[in-house]
N, C-alpha and C positions, 0 to 999 in steps of 0.2 A: 868307398868300399875298398879301394886298393891301399889308401894311405891311413884312413881313420879306422878301418876295420869295424864299420858300423854293424850293429846286431839287428837293426830293423830300420826301415825307411817309411816315412809318412809324408804325404803331401804332393805327389805328382798330380797336377791340377787337370791337365788335358789328357784325353785318351791316348794321344800320340806319345806323350811323355811317359804315361803309365805303361804303355806297351813296351817301350824301350827298357824301362827299369824292371818291369816284370820278368823279362827274359834274363837280365843280369841277376836279379834276385833268385830266379829259379836255378841258375847255374851255381850260385854261391850259397843257396839255401838261406837267403836273407828275406824275411817277410817284407812285402811292399804293401802298405796300407794307404789306399787312395780314398778321399772323401768327395771327389768330383768327377772321376772318370766313369762315365755312364754308358759307354759304347757296348753293345751286346757282343762285339767281336772279342772283347777281353773276357776271359773265362778261366776260372781256377781249374777247369778240366784239362786245359793245355799248359797252364802255368800255375802249378799248385801253390806257389808262394805268393801269388797275387791275391789280395783280399780287398773286395770292393766295399768301402764304407758309404755307399750311396745306393740309390735305387736304379736298377738296370733300365735303360731306355725302353727295352721291350715291354716293360710293365705298363707303359702309358699307351700302348697300341689299343688295348680294349677300351680305356676311357674315351679316347678320340673316336673310335668306332661307335661307341654308345651315343656320342653327340650327333653323329651323322644319322643314326637310326632314330633318335628322338625328334629330329627336325625333318626327317623324311628326305634326306639328301642321298641320292643313288650314286653320284660320282664325285670325285674330288681330284684336285691337282696338287701334287707334292712339289714343294720348293725347298731345296736343301743346298748346303754348302758342298763344294767339290772335295769331299773327304770320305774315305771308307768308313770312318767313325761316325759320320753324320748320316750317310745313306743306309746304314744297317737298320735303322729304325723302320724304314719303309718296307723291309722284307717281312717284318712281323705285322706291320700295319696292313699290308696287302692280304695276309691270311685272316686278320681280324675283320676286315671289311667284307671279305668273301663270306664269312659266317653270317653276316646280316644282310646279304644280298646287294652290297655296294661294291665299288671298285675304284682303283686309282686310274684315271684316264690318261694321265701324263705326268712325268717327273721332270721338273726343270732343275738343272744343276748350274750353280754359279760359283766361279772361283772365289777364293777367300779375299783376294784383293781385286775384285772385279771393278772395272771403271763404271762411272755413271752412265756412259753411253751403252755399255754392254747390259747393264741392269735394265735400262730403258728398252732396249731391243727385245730382251726376253719378256718383259711385261707386256709390251705391245703384241708380241706373239701370243701370249696368253689371252689377250683381249679378243683375238680372232676366234677363240674356242667358245663353245657354249657353256662349259662348266664354269661356275662362279663360286666354288668352294675351294679355298686354298689352305693347305696345311704347311706351315713353315717350321723348319728345324735347321737352325744355323746359329753361329756365334752372334753375340749382341752387336758388335761393330758393323758386321755385314747386314744384319737385320735392321739396324737403324737407317742405313742408306736405302735399303729395299723399301721400307714403308714410306719414307719421305718421297721417294720417286713414285711410288704407287699413288700417294695422295696428289702429287703434282699432275699426273696424267688422268686422274679421275677414277681410279680403281678402289678408292676408299669411300665410295658412295653406296646408295641403296642397291639392292640386288646382288651385292657382294658379301661373302662370308669368309672370315679369316680365323684360323685356329693356329696358335703357336704352341710349341712343345714345352715340356717341363723345364728343360735347361734354359730356354730363353725367358720363360716366365719367372724363373728364379733370379734372373739378372735385371729385371725391370727397375729395381731400386737404384741401380748404378748407371742406368742409361740416361742420355741427355734429355732434358724436358722437351725439346723440340721434336725428338724422335717419339717420345710418348704421346705428344699432341697429335702426331700423324697416325697413331694407332687406335684412335677412338672407335669403339664398337667391336674390337677384336676379342675373341674368346681364347681362353688358355686353360690347359690342365696343369696343375701345380701341386707338388707334394704337400700334403696337409700336415701342418705342425700343430698339435693341440696346445691350447693355451694352458699355462700353469703359473703358479706363483714363483717357482724356481726360475722359469724362463723370463718372467718380468723382472726379477731381481738381477739376473745376469745382464739383461739389456741395459738396465740402469747403471750397473757397474761399468759396462762397456762404454757408455756415453761419458761417464766421468773420467774414465781412463783416457779415452780419445781426446777429450777436451784438455786434459792436463798435458798430454804429449804433443798436442798441436795447438799452438797459440793463435793460429789464424782464425778468422771469423767465418770460415766456411761451415756449412751445416754438417752436423755429424751424420755420416752415412748410415743407413739402416743395414742391419745384419741380414743377409739373405740366407737361404737354406744351406748353402755351401759353407758359409762361415760358422753356422751352428754345427754342421756335420764335422768340421775341422776340430771344433772344441770337443765334441763327443768322441771322435776317433783318437784324440790325444789321451783322453781318459781311458779308452779301450786299451791302448798300447801300454799306458802306465800300469793299469790293473793286470795286464798280461805279464809284464815283466816282473811285477811283484809276485804274481801267482806262480810263475815258473822258477823264481829264485835265480834268475840269470845274472851272472857276473861277466865282466869284460874278459873274454878269452881270445887268444890269438887265433887267426884263421889257419886252417891246415893248408899249407902251400903245396902245390903240385907242379910248379914250374921247373923247367930245366935250367941248367947253368947259362945256356945261351940266351934265355929269355929274361934272366935277372937283370934289372936295370932298365928294361923296356917298359916304361910307365904308361905307354899307350896301348899295350896289349890287354884286351878285355877278355880274352879267352882263358886266362889263367889268373883269376882273382882269388882263388882259394875257396874253401868251404867253411862256413860258420858252424862251429860245434853246438852253439846254443840256438840256432835257427829253428830246428824242428820243434823244440819245446816251446819257444815263443809263439810259433804258428799254432800249435795245439791250444795254447792258452788264449790266444786271440779268438780263435773260432769258438771256443767254449765260453767266452765272456758274454754275460747277459746282465743288463741293468737298465734303469730308467734314465735316459739321457734328456737333453734339452729338446731334441727332436722327436721324442717318444721312446717306445721300447726298442732297445738295441739287442738284436739277435741275428746271428749269421746262419744262413742256410746255403749250403753248397758254395761257401766262400764269398757270399755277398749278403747284403741286408735283405730282410724279408720285405716283399712288396707291401706297401702301405696304402692308406687311403689317399685319394687325390681330391683336390677341391677344384671346382670349375669357376673361373673368375671372368669378369667382364670389364674391360678397360673403358672407362667413361671419363668425362671432363673432371669430375670430382675426385678421381683417383681409380682405385681398384675396388670393384664390388663383387662379393661372393654370391653366386647364383645357385650353387648346389654342390653336391659331393658325389664321389664315385668310390665304391668299394667292390672287391672281387665277389662278395657274397650278395649284397643288396643291389648292386648296379647304381643307377642314378637315384639320388635322394636329396630332399631339401635340407636335411640335417646330417651331421657327421656321425652321431651316435646311432647305433643300430637299435631302433625301437621295436616294441612288440609288433607294431603294425608292419614294419619292414620285414620282420621274420615271416609273417603270414603271406606277404606279397611275393617274397622271393626276389629273384633277380629281375629288375625292370629297367627299361631305357625309354621313357616316355617324356614328351615335352612338359607334361603336367608335373613331373618330378622336379622341375627346375623353376626358379623364379624368372620374372620377365627380364628380357635382355634389351639393351639399347644397341642396335645394330649400326654398322657404318652408314653415314648419312643422317644420324640422329633420328632414326625411325624405329618404331616398335613392331613393324611388320616383318615377320620371319622371311628371309630371302628364300625364293624357290630353289636356289642352287644352280640355276641355269638361266640364260638369256638367249635370244636369237643372235647367233654369231654374225659378225659383219661380213664374212665371206662365205656364208652358207649357200648351198644349192637347194632350191625349192623343189619339192615333189610335184610332179606333173599329174594332176588328177583330172581324168576325163569325165565329162558329164554329158548325158544325152540331150538332144534337142527334141522337145515333145510338144505335140499339139493337143494331146489328151492326157488326162490324169496328171496335170501339172501340180497337184498337191504334193507329189513325191519330189519332183525336180522341176523347177521353173527357171529358165535362163532368159534374161532380158538385159538390155543396155539402157542406162540412164540417158534420155534424149538430150539433157543439158550438158553433161560431162562426158558422155560416151563410155562411162565406166561400166564394166561387166558386173551384173548382180545375179547371183545364184542363190535361190531360196528353195524351201520345200522340206518335207519331213525327212527324206534321206540325208539331206544336207545338214539338218539339225542333229541327227544321230551321229554323223561323221564329226561334226564340230564338238559334240559332247565327249566323244571318245578322245579326240585330240587334246581336249582341255585337261583330262585327268592323267595324261601321260606325265611321268616324272622327268621329262626332258623336252627340249624344244624340237619341234619337227615342222619347219616352215613348208608351206604348200601353196599352190595356186591352181585354180580351176581352169580347165581348157575345154570349151564346148566342142562336141563332135559335130562340126558343121562344115558346110562347103563355103565357097567364096561369097555366096548370096545369103548366108545365114540360115539356110535350111539344113535339115539333118543330112549327114554325109553317108548314111547307110543304115543298115539294120543293127540290132544289138550284137549280133555275131560279128559284124564288121568292127564295131567298137571294141569288143573283147579282143579281137585280133590286133588292135593297135597296142595293147599291153604286151602281147606276144612279140610284136615287132620292135618293142622298146620305145615307141613314140609316147606312151603314157606309162607312168609308174603304177597307177591304180585307176580304177573306175568307181565312181559313186553314183548310185541310182537304183531304180526299181528293176534290177536285173534278176531274172529268174535263174535259179540254180539248175542247170541241165548237165547230164553226163558228158555230152560232147564239149561243153564249156569247161567242166571241171577237169577234163584231160589237158586243158591248155593253161588255165590259171587257177589260183587258189581263191576260194570264197570264204568270207566270214560266216559265222553261224547266222541263220536267218533271224532278223529282227522284226519281221512282219510276215504274217501268213495271209494269203489271198483266199477269199471264200465268198459265198452268196448268203446274204442276210435278208430278212423280211421285216419291214416296219409296219405295224398295225396300230390303229388308234386304241387307246385305253379308255374303256367306258366303266363308269361306276356301276357296280351291281346293285340291283334293287333288292332290298331286304324283304319286301312283302311278296309272298309266294301264293297268296290265296287266289289271285286272278291269273296265274301262270297259264291256265288252259286257254285263255283268250288271246295269247300271243300269236298263234297261227292265223287268227281272223283279222285280215287286213280290211281297210276301209272299202276297197273295191268289192270284197266279198260281202260286206254288210249292205252295200247298195244293191247288188244283184239279188240278194236274199229278200230284201224289202220289196223290190220290184216284182219278184216272183210271188210274193205273198199277196199283193194286191191283184196281180194278174189271175192267180188261181181263184181268188175270191170272186172276181168278175166272171170267170168260166163257170164256177159253181152256180152262180145266180142265173146265168143265161140258160143252163141246162135244167135247172130245177124249178124256177119260179112259175112256170106254166102248169106243171103237174103236181108239184109238192106244195101243200098249203103252208109248210114251215117257212117257205121263202116268199110268201104272199103277205099282204097287209100294207101298212104305210111304208113309204120309201125308206125312212130311217131305220125301220125294223128289218126290212129286207137287207139293207147294208150291213147291219150288225150281225144278222144271221150268216151272211156270206163271209164276213171277216172271221166270225167265230169258227166256221167250218174250216177255213184255210189255216188258222192257227192251231186248231185242235188236232190236225192231222198227225203231227209229230209228238203230241203230248199224251192224248188218251183217246179212247174210242168215242165216237160221237154219240150223244144220247138221242139225237134226232136222226131219223132214218132218211136215207136218200133212195129215190125210186128210179132214177135214170141210169141205164147201163153205161152210157157215155160218161156219166158223172163218176161212177165207180171206177171205170178205166182211167179217167183223168186223175182221180184221187190216187190210184196206185202209181200212176206215172209221176205224179208230183212227189209222192213219198220217196220213190227211187231217186229222183233228181235232187231232192232236198238232202237226202242222206249223203249222196256223193259230194254235194257242195260242202257239207259240214265236215266230213271225215277225210276226204281226199287230201286237203292241205296238211293235215296232221300226219298222215302216213308218209307223205313225201318228205 
């Protein structure tokens, strides 16, 4: 800028380089166009002459958060390089995770030139935590050593989930094969570049050009997104210069005589007269590039679609896509179905993943940490109602066994928690294994800090609620009655006989014969109807006894005692028949 009087600059690759040149370009009004500086800390709001020809790192925060939501991970650990340009991503990622109910539990920072020992120490520290979802954002040389060390100590096995950022995913083609081998099962969000015939022709020309310039037998390296962006930004600058009609004009110098000849002074570089017109032309340039539609909004490329990839033995496998409108989707194009669904972030929107350890089982995102402190759960010793809580020891091993309905409910709740919560049961017992007191005494152990919680059939009382917190009731106590179920008889014609028990039938029959005998004794001497052969006398007596309740007797009785007995029999017989029914 001081000697060549450049009108525009293209190519600062790192965010650190871009920041330095952006400040110089802003002082001299020279546009600085970068195709790989992705740090959110670089903004045209502070340095208007800086133009980002890449996607801002902040744009990948929502795709990463969508992955955590899809797989049900509530916590994650960030691993980044010790640079303000790397850690800026996690400021936006923290906000994106809070929107879905997740959070960053811890952020691990590694120096750019960290030793193997330091990397190992930090990974061992992460192993003591329960979270097993790791989000990595760093340069490819440091990431290569990180994943190789992680594989060495066993952190690239099942129950672990790793997600790498777009910058690192774009550098996979240039990484050492041994480093790629240690990254099996890793997920990544990567800028999506739609396939086109123009892109295929360019890659073919690139391979021919590289082979002609390099006579070695090394494999032609694949062009990553940054190489394609560099080509597109070169076209952007060329079109902008052509559109603005800029010619080589000298800078307007503002230095004093004392400062003339001081070629290390960067505070007086002069001002480019064509810089403002070139900047306006760059920001107004739109065309179809190799990487897709080129359009600048607020001094940087418009956020594009990301693809979600899975690193496997066979290479890189695309498992889905993410867009700001549709969220996660198995296809890149926005179909009619996606328009109806709107923004979604579900596991069903992605293809199956091969996770670390070559397993298809989705990691829970947490494990029981090696240095965790277990919750102390008090349980009552009961002699009755052991269906709720039963405490016993295995006579062979002496191991404590706690079972029952309350224990099953507690275990079911712990199972659905999205994080690990180790616990142990402690019986509320004395030295002899008997109950150490009442339920109030057991509740008091929580107040004193001897127990963290109590599980059992504990009744919720006001006095107890003033000391501890209770869960909502999961069972209500009450009195129930069990009765046998009998099949109803459909025939109702003989319902009137139900009150007549067999005892009543026996008594009635005995009275029938008894009254017949009384009638015969009272009447056979004076009434000729009761005289004659014995069989006729028996029939007459039985007939009189039966006809008492049916109709008036056609044969007359002459004995006063007989008439009294007949009335008495009528009254008794009536009571016998109707009394059970009224009761």
